[in-house]
N, C-alpha and C positions, 0 to 999 in steps of 0.2 A: 665572383670577389670571393668565393671558395676556393681559391690556388691549390693546389697539392703544397706549395711553402707554405701559405699562411698557418692550412692545417695542420702541418706536420711542424711548427714552430709551437701552435698552440696545444697541440697534443703533448707537447714536451715540455709544454710548462707547466701543464696538468698533472704529469705523472712522476718530473723531477722534484722532489721538494727535499733534498736532504740537508740543506743550509738553512731551506724556509719553516719549521716546522711548525709555527704556528698558525703560518698561512694554509699548510697542508691539514692542519688541523680545524680549519675553519673548515676548509673543506671538503672535509669528508661530513663533519656536521651538517653543512648543506645538503651534502648529497643523501643522506640517512634522514633530514629532515621531510628532503621532497617526497623519499619512499617512504616514512612511517603519515606524510597525511596525505597518499593518494591510496594504499594498504587503506589508511581507516575511513577515511571514504567510500572506497569500494566495498568494502564489512560491513560498518552500519547501512547504508543504502540498502544490498542487497538483503539484510536484516528487516528493513521496512519494507522492503517487497513483498518477502514474506511475510511478514504480518498483514502487510496489507491485501494479497491473494486471501491469506487463511480468515481473513476479516469478513471480505468477499464471497466466499464458501460456505461460513456461518450466516451468514446473512441471509441467502440465497438457497439457503437448505431448509426452511420453510418458507422464504418469498418467493416470486416470481419474477423471472428475466423479464417479464412486461405484463401490464394492467390492462384490460379493455372495458368500458366504464359503461356507463348511460346515466350522467349530472346524479348519482345516487337513488335514479330509480330501479325498480325491478325490470331484468332484462326477460320478456317473454320468448317461448321458443328458441329457448336457449340451446336447444339441442340441434334446431335447424343450425344453429349458428356453429356451432360447432362441427356440425360437417362444412359447412362453407367453409373453414378455415383447415380442416384437410387437406396434406398436399403443398399447404404455405412453406415456400424455402426454408429449409433449417432448423422449418418446426418441428421440436420431438412433442409434445404433449399441449393439449387444454383442460383444462379444468373450471366450472366454475366455484364459486366461492360467494360469502355472504358473512359479513363482517357487523358484529355490533357492539357497542361501549355496552359493559355491564357490570354492574357489581358480585358476588359471589358471597355466600356465607355460608358459615359451617359453624354453629353454636356459639361460641362468643366470637367467633375468629370472620372479617370480614377483609375483602379483598379487591380491588378495579383489576377488570379484566378486558381482550379481549373474545367476543365469544365467536369463532369463526365456524358458518356452519360449510362444510364440505360434502363433496359426494367420495366415497370412501375406495370406489371402484377406479374413478380417477384420477383424483390426487395423489397415487402414484408416481404419475403422468410428469407433474410440474415439480413437484419437492421431493427431498430425503427425509420425508418426516414418519412413511414406514420403516424405514432402517436406525429412527432413532429413537422407538418405543423400549421402555424399559418394563411396562409394563402391557400385561395385553398386544391388541392389533388394534389395525383399523377398519377391518372388518365385523368389531363390537360395537360400530354406532350402525345401529338399523334403524329405518323409517321407523315414528311413533314410539319405539320403546325408552326414548329418553336417557341416552347414553351421553358420557359427556368423560373426555381426555384433558387429563390436566398436564400442564408444562410441573416438569420434576418444584420448580421452587415454589412455583402456585400452589401445588400440590400440598408443599412442607408450612408456605405461611397459613393456608386454612389447615394444615391438621388434617386430610383428607386422603384416605388409601382406595386400593378398590374392592367397590364395593356399598363404601360411605355415598352420603347423598348429600349437594351440595344445592342454595338456591341460589336463581338465577333471578336477581332483579333490573330488569331496564322501565323507564319511560315507556307509558303506552303514550300514543296521538302521536302527530310526528306536524313540528311546525311547520313543515315546508311543504304540507298538504292544508295548511290554515287552521293548524289547533293553537287555541290561545297557552299561555306558559299555566295560566288556571287549570288545562284540561289534561296536562302533562300528572297523571299519576302513576304510580309501580305497577308494572307487571311483575309477578313471580310465577317462576314455577322452576319445580323440584326437578334434577338429574340427579341418577347415579352413574357413581367415578366406575369408567368399564376400562380404565391404561392409563398411564400415565406417560409422557417423552423429554428427553433433553437433548437438545441441538448443541450446545453450548455455547450459548449466547446468551445473558441478562435480560437482554429486550423482547426475547420469546419465552424462555423458557417460566418468566415470574410473572409473565402478562397473557400468554396464548394458552386457551382452551379452543378444543371443537368438539363438534355435536353432527349430527347430520343433517346433510341444507333440509329434508322436507320439514326437521324440525323447528330447524335456523325458522325455515317460511312462514311456521305457524306461529312462532314465538315476535316474531317480527309484524303478521299479520301483511304479509308481499306474495306473490305470484309467482316469485321466480328468482333466481339470485342477483347481484347488486354489482357483480364481476367477474370478468372472465379470464384466468388467471393462465400464460402463457410463458414455455419453456425452451429455449433454442439450443443449437447443437455447438454456438459458440457468443460465452455470455458478451462478448467486448464488441460484436457486433449484433447483438439484438436488438439497440436503440434503431439501426436498420432495417433490421428485419422484421420488426412491429411491427412499425411502419406500414410494410410493403403486407403484413398479414391484416392491416385494418383494415384495405383499401375492399376486401372480401366480405365486409361485415359493416357499411353504413351503418351511421347513427351512432357507433359509439367512438369515444375519444379514446386516446392511448396514452399510458404512464409510462416509461419502463426504468430499471433499478436504477437508471442512473439518477431521475428525477426526484426518484421516493428514497434512497440514500445516498440523496446529495450531500447533508451536512455529514455523515459520519465520513465520506470520503474525499469531502475538501480539507476536513480537517487532519487526515493523512496527510494528504499534496501538501498544505502547509509545515504541518512538523515535519517532514521529508525534506521541503526547502530549506528551513531554517536549520536546520544539522547539519545540512551538506555545506548552507555557508559558513557555521559556523567552524565546521571542521577547514572548511579551505583556509579558514586562517595559519594553521600548523602550517601548508604549503608557503602561505603567505610571509610565514616567519623564515621559514625556508629561504624564500627567493630574496627577501633583504639578507639575508646572511652569505647569499652569493653579489648581491653588490658587493656590500663589504669587502670580500674576498677579492675580485678583481679589482677595487681600486687601490686596496695595500698591493697586489701584485701589479698594476701598472705604478704602481710608485716606486715601486723596490726595481721595475725593469724599465725604468727612464734610457738607462746608460744602451742598453739591449737597446729599446726601443729607436736611438738616435742611429747607432750601429747600422740597424736593419736598411732605416730611411737611407744613408750613406751610401749604402750597397744598393739603392734603387728600388723597394719595397713603397709602394705608396700609400697616402694614406690607406684608403680601402684595403689594401690587404693588413693592415697591421688594424683597422677595425675586426676585418676577417680573423687572425689572430685570438684577441681577446673572448673575441663571441662565440669560435669554437671551446673556446677553454668555459664559459660558461654554458652553452649550451651542451657539451658533457657531458654534464654535473645535473643538468637537468633531466636528458634523454637517460643516461644512466639509472639516475634518482627516481624517475616515472617508470619505467622497467622495471625494476626491483620492485617497487609500491604495489606495480598492476599485477606480475605475480605473486607476491606476498598476498595482495586481497581478494584475489581471485584462490589462492592456495586454501586461507580463511574462510570465505565466504562459502565454497562447496565442502568445506569441510567442518562447516559448527553444530553438526548434528553428531558427529564424531566427538571435538573437542571441549564444549557445551559439557554433556556428560563426563568426562575426564576429569574436568576440574570442577564438577558439584560430586564426583567419587572422591576426588586426593581429599579436595577440603573439609569433605562433609557439609554443605550447604546448600541451597537449593537458589538460580538464579532467577524462575519462574516456580514459586512455590505450589504444588498443585492444591493444595488443599486451600487456597486463595484464590489464583488467577485460572479461567476455562484454559486460555491456550499453557499449559507447563512447556511446552520446548521451544525453544528457539529455532521458529523457519530461518531459512535464505533462499531468497532468488534472485540467482545475479543476472543482470538484465544487460546486454550487450551497448545498448546505447548509452546505459551510465556508466561503463567503461571506459568508451569512448571518448565521449563529455566529460569524462574525469581528467584522461591521457590528453586530451587537445586542451585542455586548459590548464594544468599543470603546465604544457611545456609553452604556450602561448606566456606564462607567468613567468618561466625561468627566461624566455628568449627576451622578454619585456625588462628583463634585469641584466639582462647583457648591455643593451643601448647606451644607456649614460657611460661606464666603465669605459667602453670602447670606442663612443667619441671623445672620448678624453683623451686617450691614449693615441687616437688617429693626428690630436690638435698639438702632440708634443712636440714642440721646438727641436731638430737635431742640434742646433749649433749651441742653445740653450741647456740642454740637456748633456751638452760635451765640456762646457765652459772650465771645469775645475775636475776634467778624467786628464 
């Protein structure tokens, strides 16, 4: 259908607009609309990819890629189980932990928290908490010394600093072991603050406190940790690798980060999808302009169509003429949009600070937001999908006007010429 003559005529109609300024103007508006829509989609989705990666990195800075548990019971012989896990494909490290929901108090200040017992020597294998310390080090946690490390916001809520004493209150007795509600009485233990940390995520900095694993076992009256945390060399393959590792330690159930933090990432995916659909409306508006442009061109070129038909051009050839014109707008607009979008996406880190310096304001105020920079991470898959969707929409826009032109009766068009 797309023979040299129809293509040549279609290009001629697209590029020669000396006497049809209004049609030419609509054509350029349509082309720029497609370009702006594609560029906006690529830029926004790249920024959202960057935020998703930043969120995942911060969540997993303290949380592990996967966790092995024993239905809440203590894992006995955990050192032997760690030895069995060594050499598992992709495994970078494994460390025990024991989480306890507690209330922390200091003077008149009180806050709920998760008190996590860790092995300070093994913890750096599964988290970046050692690099996030603001005061003190993990080595300050020693068995029997009752030291505690607080998240920065938790320490602020308790008005506690290094050297201060906080009281940890948990219920003694375990309903799972047959204890009745009337038997659940508070158990109190004083801990001395030996450090603070900040990972840059509210969910960790405001609720998490770290103590030595032996102190956590004594606090809970357990004979071992309640779980083993795993870290792998590829976070995206962690769910598969975790299940392979779990086969080495029978009797333990496995949960990976996609299950533990599913709510966060589901929210990001939904927001990303809805933002993509909303921004695609920009391209849709440009597509409607393409339809209007081609309809006006068809009405303007009825005589030309009739003459071409009398010279032997088939209806399929006429169809190709106007489809060429519409596709040219779509392809050029998409190409410009992809180039502009990638240029913006790859240079967000330069453009945003320039705008902030020029207009003297913060897009992400560091005094309010943990993430004060605009991250950007273009994905080839997103770019390809956006480009193909744009081309498909512009192709669909050419169908009706082109079919209408191909059905123009030559005799009817030339009757009054």
